[in-house]
Residue frames as a rotation matrix with the C-alpha (Angstrom) as fourth column:
UNK 1
-0.883 0.429 -0.191 13.30
-0.467 -0.841 0.273 10.12
-0.043 0.331 0.943 22.76
UNK 2
-0.396 0.819 0.416 9.60
0.068 0.478 -0.876 9.37
-0.916 -0.319 -0.245 23.25
UNK 3
-0.531 0.243 0.812 7.52
0.830 0.340 0.442 8.50
-0.168 0.909 -0.382 20.20
UNK 4
0.519 0.836 -0.176 5.27
0.787 -0.548 -0.282 11.53
-0.332 0.008 -0.943 20.79
UNK 5
0.347 -0.476 -0.808 8.23
-0.132 -0.878 0.460 13.84
-0.928 -0.053 -0.368 19.97
UNK 6
-0.482 -0.550 0.682 8.87
0.543 0.423 0.725 12.27
-0.688 0.720 0.095 16.54
UNK 7
-0.797 0.100 -0.595 8.17
-0.427 -0.791 0.439 14.16
-0.427 0.604 0.673 13.29
UNK 8
-0.566 0.644 -0.516 5.63
-0.361 0.369 0.857 11.50
0.741 0.671 0.024 12.18
UNK 9
-0.117 0.640 0.760 2.58
-0.991 -0.031 -0.127 10.86
-0.057 -0.768 0.638 14.33
UNK 10
0.681 0.421 0.599 2.13
-0.506 0.862 -0.030 7.22
-0.529 -0.282 0.800 15.46
UNK 11
0.073 -0.768 -0.637 5.47
-0.989 0.026 -0.145 6.31
0.128 0.640 -0.758 13.90
UNK 12
-0.725 -0.455 0.517 5.72
-0.579 0.809 -0.100 2.92
-0.373 -0.372 -0.850 15.62
UNK 13
-0.124 0.791 0.600 2.36
0.074 0.610 -0.789 1.85
-0.990 -0.053 -0.134 14.21
UNK 14
0.397 0.240 -0.886 2.92
-0.785 -0.411 -0.463 2.84
-0.476 0.879 0.025 10.58
UNK 15
0.785 -0.137 0.604 3.42
0.335 0.915 -0.227 0.04
-0.522 0.380 0.764 8.03
UNK 16
-0.198 -0.980 0.023 6.76
0.483 -0.077 0.872 0.00
-0.853 0.184 0.489 6.21
UNK 17
-0.290 0.125 0.949 5.16
0.949 -0.090 0.302 0.92
0.123 0.988 -0.093 2.86
UNK 18
0.770 0.615 0.169 3.56
0.567 -0.781 0.261 3.98
0.293 -0.106 -0.950 4.41
UNK 19
0.568 -0.633 -0.526 6.81
0.314 -0.424 0.849 4.99
-0.761 -0.648 -0.042 6.09
UNK 20
-0.372 -0.810 0.454 8.81
0.747 0.028 0.664 4.93
-0.550 0.586 0.595 2.89
UNK 21
-0.044 0.388 0.921 6.38
0.820 -0.513 0.255 7.34
0.571 0.766 -0.295 1.24
UNK 22
0.879 0.459 -0.130 5.95
0.441 -0.677 0.589 9.60
0.183 -0.575 -0.797 4.28
UNK 23
0.260 -0.844 -0.470 9.66
0.635 -0.217 0.741 10.14
-0.727 -0.491 0.480 4.83
UNK 24
-0.313 -0.351 0.883 9.75
0.930 -0.304 0.208 11.90
0.195 0.886 0.421 1.46
UNK 25
0.580 0.611 0.539 7.86
0.462 -0.792 0.399 14.80
0.670 0.017 -0.742 3.08
UNK 26
0.858 -0.250 -0.450 10.55
0.396 -0.238 0.887 15.34
-0.329 -0.939 -0.106 5.73
UNK 27
0.711 -0.698 0.082 13.65
-0.541 -0.618 -0.570 17.50
0.449 0.361 -0.818 5.71
UNK 28
-0.017 -0.852 -0.523 17.11
-0.076 0.522 -0.849 16.30
0.997 0.025 -0.073 6.72
UNK 29
-0.676 -0.293 0.677 16.82
-0.637 -0.231 -0.736 17.24
0.372 -0.928 -0.030 10.40
UNK 30
0.214 0.848 0.486 13.51
-0.947 0.301 -0.109 15.44
-0.239 -0.437 0.867 10.93
UNK 31
0.735 0.034 -0.677 14.73
-0.387 0.841 -0.378 12.45
0.557 0.540 0.631 8.95
UNK 32
-0.356 -0.924 -0.139 17.88
-0.270 0.244 -0.931 12.21
0.894 -0.294 -0.337 11.07
UNK 33
-0.446 0.299 0.844 15.72
-0.892 -0.068 -0.447 12.19
-0.077 -0.952 0.297 14.22
UNK 34
0.648 0.762 -0.011 13.62
-0.753 0.639 -0.156 9.36
-0.112 0.109 0.988 12.82
UNK 35
0.422 -0.571 -0.704 16.66
-0.273 0.661 -0.699 7.40
0.864 0.487 0.123 11.69
UNK 36
-0.647 -0.660 0.382 18.22
-0.527 0.026 -0.849 7.64
0.551 -0.751 -0.365 15.15
UNK 37
-0.114 0.708 0.697 14.93
-0.930 0.170 -0.325 6.51
-0.349 -0.685 0.639 16.72
UNK 38
0.760 0.412 -0.503 14.54
-0.603 0.735 -0.310 3.62
0.242 0.539 0.807 14.25
UNK 39
-0.010 -0.858 -0.513 18.07
-0.278 0.495 -0.823 2.36
0.961 0.135 -0.243 14.88
UNK 40
-0.759 -0.300 0.578 17.55
-0.599 -0.025 -0.800 2.50
0.255 -0.953 -0.161 18.66
UNK 41
-0.109 0.822 0.559 14.21
-0.804 0.258 -0.536 0.68
-0.585 -0.508 0.633 18.57
UNK 42
0.771 0.532 0.350 13.02
-0.250 0.759 -0.601 -1.60
-0.585 0.376 0.718 15.76
UNK 43
-0.212 -0.944 -0.252 16.11
-0.585 -0.084 0.807 -1.22
-0.783 0.318 -0.535 13.53
UNK 44
0.584 0.500 0.639 14.24
0.251 0.638 -0.728 -2.55
-0.772 0.586 0.247 10.47
UNK 45
-0.403 -0.872 0.279 16.71
0.518 0.034 0.855 -2.92
-0.755 0.489 0.437 7.63
UNK 46
-0.166 0.403 0.900 14.25
0.965 -0.124 0.233 -1.82
0.205 0.907 -0.368 4.93
UNK 47
0.850 0.522 -0.070 13.29
0.521 -0.814 0.256 1.33
0.077 -0.254 -0.964 6.85
UNK 48
0.395 -0.791 -0.468 16.88
0.184 -0.431 0.884 2.24
-0.900 -0.435 -0.024 7.78
UNK 49
-0.479 -0.586 0.653 17.97
0.722 0.160 0.673 1.71
-0.499 0.794 0.347 4.17
UNK 50
0.224 0.654 0.723 15.12
0.908 -0.410 0.089 3.87
0.354 0.636 -0.686 2.82
UNK 51
0.915 0.111 -0.388 15.96
0.301 -0.828 0.472 6.65
-0.269 -0.549 -0.791 5.28
UNK 52
0.007 -0.986 -0.167 19.67
0.289 -0.158 0.944 6.55
-0.957 -0.054 0.284 4.44
UNK 53
-0.409 -0.089 0.908 18.85
0.907 0.073 0.416 6.64
-0.104 0.993 0.051 0.72
UNK 54
0.605 0.708 0.364 16.53
0.721 -0.681 0.128 9.61
0.339 0.185 -0.922 1.25
UNK 55
0.697 -0.429 -0.574 19.12
0.204 -0.650 0.733 11.45
-0.687 -0.628 -0.366 3.35
UNK 56
-0.382 -0.857 0.347 21.61
0.574 0.075 0.816 10.91
-0.725 0.510 0.463 0.55
UNK 57
-0.102 0.442 0.891 19.13
0.955 -0.209 0.213 12.33
0.280 0.872 -0.401 -1.94
UNK 58
0.887 0.429 -0.172 18.48
0.462 -0.825 0.324 15.36
-0.003 -0.367 -0.930 0.25
UNK 59
0.274 -0.876 -0.397 22.23
0.242 -0.337 0.910 15.92
-0.931 -0.345 0.120 0.55
UNK 60
-0.593 -0.490 0.639 22.45
0.695 0.089 0.713 15.83
-0.406 0.867 0.288 -3.26
UNK 61
-0.974 0.158 -0.161 19.84
-0.201 -0.931 0.305 18.57
-0.101 0.330 0.939 -3.57
UNK 62
-0.482 0.868 -0.122 16.51
0.541 0.404 0.738 16.75
0.689 0.289 -0.664 -3.50
UNK 63
-0.720 0.339 0.606 13.70
-0.585 -0.766 -0.265 18.64
0.374 -0.545 0.750 -1.79
UNK 64
-0.794 0.542 0.276 11.05
0.123 0.588 -0.799 17.28
-0.595 -0.600 -0.534 0.56
UNK 65
-0.737 0.597 0.316 7.92
0.450 0.085 0.889 16.50
0.504 0.798 -0.331 -1.39
UNK 66
-0.596 0.635 0.492 4.71
-0.711 -0.702 0.045 18.31
0.374 -0.322 0.870 -0.74
UNK 67
0.057 0.715 -0.696 1.85
-0.031 0.698 0.715 16.68
0.998 -0.019 0.062 1.02
UNK 68
0.452 0.259 0.854 0.85
-0.832 -0.223 0.508 15.84
0.322 -0.940 0.115 4.53
UNK 69
-0.603 -0.750 -0.272 3.22
-0.585 0.647 -0.490 13.48
0.543 -0.136 -0.829 6.37
UNK 70
-0.675 0.423 0.604 0.23
-0.454 0.408 -0.792 12.31
-0.582 -0.809 -0.083 8.44
UNK 71
0.257 0.819 -0.513 -1.83
-0.938 0.084 -0.336 11.41
-0.232 0.568 0.790 5.40
UNK 72
0.140 -0.128 0.982 -2.19
-0.077 0.987 0.140 7.77
-0.987 -0.095 0.128 4.57
UNK 73
-0.800 -0.427 -0.422 -1.04
-0.477 0.025 0.879 6.41
-0.365 0.904 -0.224 1.25
UNK 74
0.220 0.960 0.174 -4.34
-0.502 0.264 -0.824 5.81
-0.837 0.094 0.540 -0.50
UNK 75
-0.388 -0.326 0.862 -4.36
0.489 0.720 0.492 3.15
-0.781 0.613 -0.120 -3.18
UNK 76
-0.920 0.055 -0.388 -4.90
-0.333 -0.629 0.702 4.45
-0.206 0.775 0.597 -6.71
UNK 77
-0.004 0.999 0.034 -8.49
-0.641 0.023 -0.767 4.48
-0.767 -0.025 0.641 -7.90
UNK 78
-0.448 -0.074 0.891 -9.52
0.415 0.866 0.280 1.57
-0.792 0.495 -0.357 -10.08
UNK 79
-0.958 0.130 -0.255 -10.46
-0.286 -0.467 0.837 2.23
-0.010 0.875 0.485 -13.68
UNK 80
-0.191 0.972 0.139 -14.20
-0.642 -0.017 -0.766 2.37
-0.742 -0.236 0.627 -14.22
UNK 81
0.510 0.513 -0.690 -15.89
-0.859 0.338 -0.384 -0.36
0.036 0.789 0.614 -16.18
UNK 82
0.687 -0.190 0.701 -15.06
-0.061 0.947 0.316 -3.97
-0.724 -0.260 0.639 -16.79
UNK 83
-0.143 -0.839 -0.524 -11.87
-0.835 -0.182 0.519 -4.98
-0.531 0.512 -0.675 -18.56
UNK 84
-0.443 0.047 0.895 -13.46
0.187 0.982 0.041 -8.23
-0.877 0.185 -0.444 -19.78
UNK 85
0.108 0.471 -0.875 -14.27
-0.879 -0.366 -0.305 -8.50
-0.464 0.802 0.375 -23.46
UNK 86
0.970 0.244 -0.021 -14.46
-0.216 0.811 -0.543 -11.16
-0.115 0.531 0.839 -26.17
UNK 87
0.474 -0.861 -0.182 -10.73
-0.333 0.016 -0.943 -10.66
0.815 0.508 -0.279 -26.73
UNK 88
-0.410 -0.705 0.579 -9.81
-0.784 -0.053 -0.619 -11.23
0.467 -0.707 -0.531 -23.06
UNK 89
0.419 0.615 0.668 -12.21
-0.856 0.512 0.066 -14.05
-0.302 -0.599 0.741 -22.14
UNK 90
-0.589 -0.658 0.470 -11.08
-0.523 0.753 0.399 -17.67
-0.616 -0.011 -0.787 -22.07
UNK 91
-0.813 0.282 -0.510 -12.32
-0.335 0.489 0.805 -20.50
0.477 0.825 -0.303 -24.25
UNK 92
0.192 0.946 0.260 -15.81
-0.884 0.051 0.465 -21.86
0.426 -0.319 0.846 -23.60
UNK 93
-0.870 -0.401 0.288 -15.99
-0.492 0.744 -0.452 -24.70
-0.033 -0.535 -0.844 -21.12
UNK 94
0.216 0.923 -0.318 -18.48
-0.870 0.330 0.366 -27.48
0.443 0.198 0.875 -21.80
UNK 95
-0.599 -0.481 0.640 -18.04
-0.746 0.627 -0.226 -30.14
-0.293 -0.613 -0.734 -19.13
UNK 96
-0.692 0.347 -0.633 -19.25
-0.194 0.756 0.626 -33.61
0.695 0.556 -0.456 -20.00
UNK 97
0.317 0.875 0.366 -22.45
-0.756 0.001 0.654 -34.88
0.572 -0.484 0.662 -18.41
UNK 98
-0.117 -0.295 0.948 -22.27
-0.876 0.480 0.041 -37.34
-0.467 -0.826 -0.315 -15.50
UNK 99
0.204 0.188 0.961 -21.62
-0.068 0.982 -0.178 -40.88
-0.977 -0.029 0.213 -16.58
UNK 100
0.632 -0.051 -0.774 -20.23
-0.764 -0.214 -0.609 -40.08
-0.134 0.976 -0.174 -20.05
UNK 101
0.868 -0.266 0.420 -18.76
0.206 0.961 0.183 -43.40
-0.453 -0.072 0.889 -21.23
UNK 102
0.634 -0.672 0.384 -16.07
0.464 -0.067 -0.883 -41.59
0.619 0.738 0.269 -23.27
UNK 103
0.223 -0.534 0.816 -14.72
-0.648 -0.707 -0.285 -39.88
0.728 -0.465 -0.504 -20.13
UNK 104
-0.006 -0.273 -0.962 -12.76
0.346 0.902 -0.258 -42.37
0.938 -0.335 0.089 -17.98
UNK 105
-0.922 -0.357 0.148 -12.74
0.007 -0.398 -0.917 -39.99
0.387 -0.845 0.369 -15.00
UNK 106
-0.334 0.885 0.323 -16.55
-0.926 -0.373 0.062 -40.09
0.175 -0.279 0.944 -14.76
UNK 107
-0.612 0.177 0.771 -18.47
-0.271 0.869 -0.414 -43.00
-0.743 -0.462 -0.484 -13.24
UNK 108
-0.866 0.300 -0.401 -20.42
-0.347 0.220 0.912 -45.20
0.361 0.928 -0.086 -15.65
């Protein structure tokens, strides 16, 4: 089966992390097609395992999730503002001056 006939566009170029989230949008029939293709081509253990687990879930009554299977998994937005405060900052650092005679690591 050519890649262009697969339920996920550009399947061979998708990173594993993206695949595991995108397969949740597929039904059993589409997932079986992908699993057969994966086993015949790259046969990546993590991908095959995720697909088998998802097929098992669908057989137990899980439903495909909503969303676009072609959409990329965007990272969550970062919280606004700095998380640094007096409570989270480290102790003050006061390095000795060059040539301090009490510091054996410094030249004299």
